[in-house]
C-alpha positions in Angstrom: 0.0 0.0 0.0 2.8 2.4 0.9 4.6 1.9 -2.4 1.4 2.3 -4.4 0.2 5.3 -2.6 3.5 7.0 -3.2 3.7 6.0 -6.8 3.4 8.7 -9.4 -0.2 9.1 -10.5 -1.7 7.5 -7.5 -5.3 8.7 -7.3 -5.3 9.0 -3.5 -3.0 9.7 -0.6 -1.9 6.9 1.7 -3.9 8.2 4.7 -7.0 8.4 2.5 -6.5 4.8 1.3 -6.0 3.7 4.9 -9.2 5.4 5.9 -11.1 3.5 3.2 -9.6 0.3 4.3 -10.6 0.8 7.9 -14.1 1.8 6.9 -13.7 5.4 8.3 -14.4 6.8 4.8 -16.3 5.6 1.8 -14.9 6.7 -1.6 -17.3 8.0 -4.2 -18.0 5.6 -7.0 -15.7 7.7 -9.2 -12.9 7.6 -6.6 -13.3 3.8 -6.3 -13.1 3.3 -10.0 -10.0 5.5 -10.2 -8.3 3.4 -7.5 -9.3 0.1 -9.0 -8.0 1.3 -12.4 -4.7 2.5 -11.0 -4.0 -0.7 -9.1 -5.0 -3.0 -12.0 -3.4 -1.1 -14.9 -0.3 0.3 -13.1 0.9 -2.5 -10.8 3.9 -2.0 -8.5 6.6 -4.5 -9.3 7.4 -6.6 -6.2 8.2 -10.2 -5.3 5.1 -12.4 -5.4 3.1 -9.9 -7.4 0.0 -11.2 -9.2 0.0 -11.5 -12.9 -1.6 -8.8 -15.0 -4.4 -11.2 -15.9 -5.1 -11.9 -12.2 -5.1 -8.2 -11.4 -7.5 -7.4 -14.1 -9.9 -10.2 -13.1 -9.8 -9.0 -9.5 -10.5 -5.5 -10.7 -13.6 -6.6 -12.6 -14.8 -8.5 -9.6 -14.2 -5.5 -7.3 -16.2 -3.2 -9.5 -19.0 -5.7 -10.0 -19.2 -6.2 -6.2 -19.1 -2.5 -5.5 -22.0 -1.8 -7.7 -24.2 -4.0 -5.4 -23.3 -2.0 -2.2 -25.9 0.2 -0.7 -23.4 3.1 -0.6 -23.6 3.5 -4.3 -27.4 3.4 -4.7 -27.4 1.5 -8.0 -30.4 -0.7 -7.0 -32.4 2.5 -6.2 -31.3 4.1 -9.5 -32.5 1.0 -11.4 -35.9 1.0 -9.5 -36.3 4.7 -10.3 -35.6 4.1 -14.0 -38.3 1.4 -14.0 -40.8 3.7 -12.4 -40.0 6.4 -14.9 -40.5 4.2 -17.9 -43.8 4.9 -19.8 -46.2 2.0 -19.8 -46.1 -0.4 -22.6 -49.0 -0.1 -25.1 -50.3 -3.5 -26.1 -51.3 -4.3 -29.7 -49.2 -1.6 -31.2 -46.4 -2.6 -33.5 -44.0 -0.7 -35.7 -44.7 -1.0 -39.4 -42.0 -2.4 -41.5 -41.0 -0.4 -44.6 -39.6 -2.2 -47.5 
């Protein structure tokens, strides 16, 4: 963590990342995505480091998981979209032009 937070281009300071890890702060979705992208696409070389494929797979899993968290309100956004959709009109079809 220390090496990554100190790396050029790191999207967050070390203390901020530690606060996220401890649960003292919740990053915005944008901040979370920036952190995931940084760690997955700009890995720090070290002994025992994961392969690039593994890092990318874990990044996809992390983003997928985060979108289910209540903090990011994705479920509420989807429910709102459903309520805002106009009702379907039965028996009406588009005409095909040839």
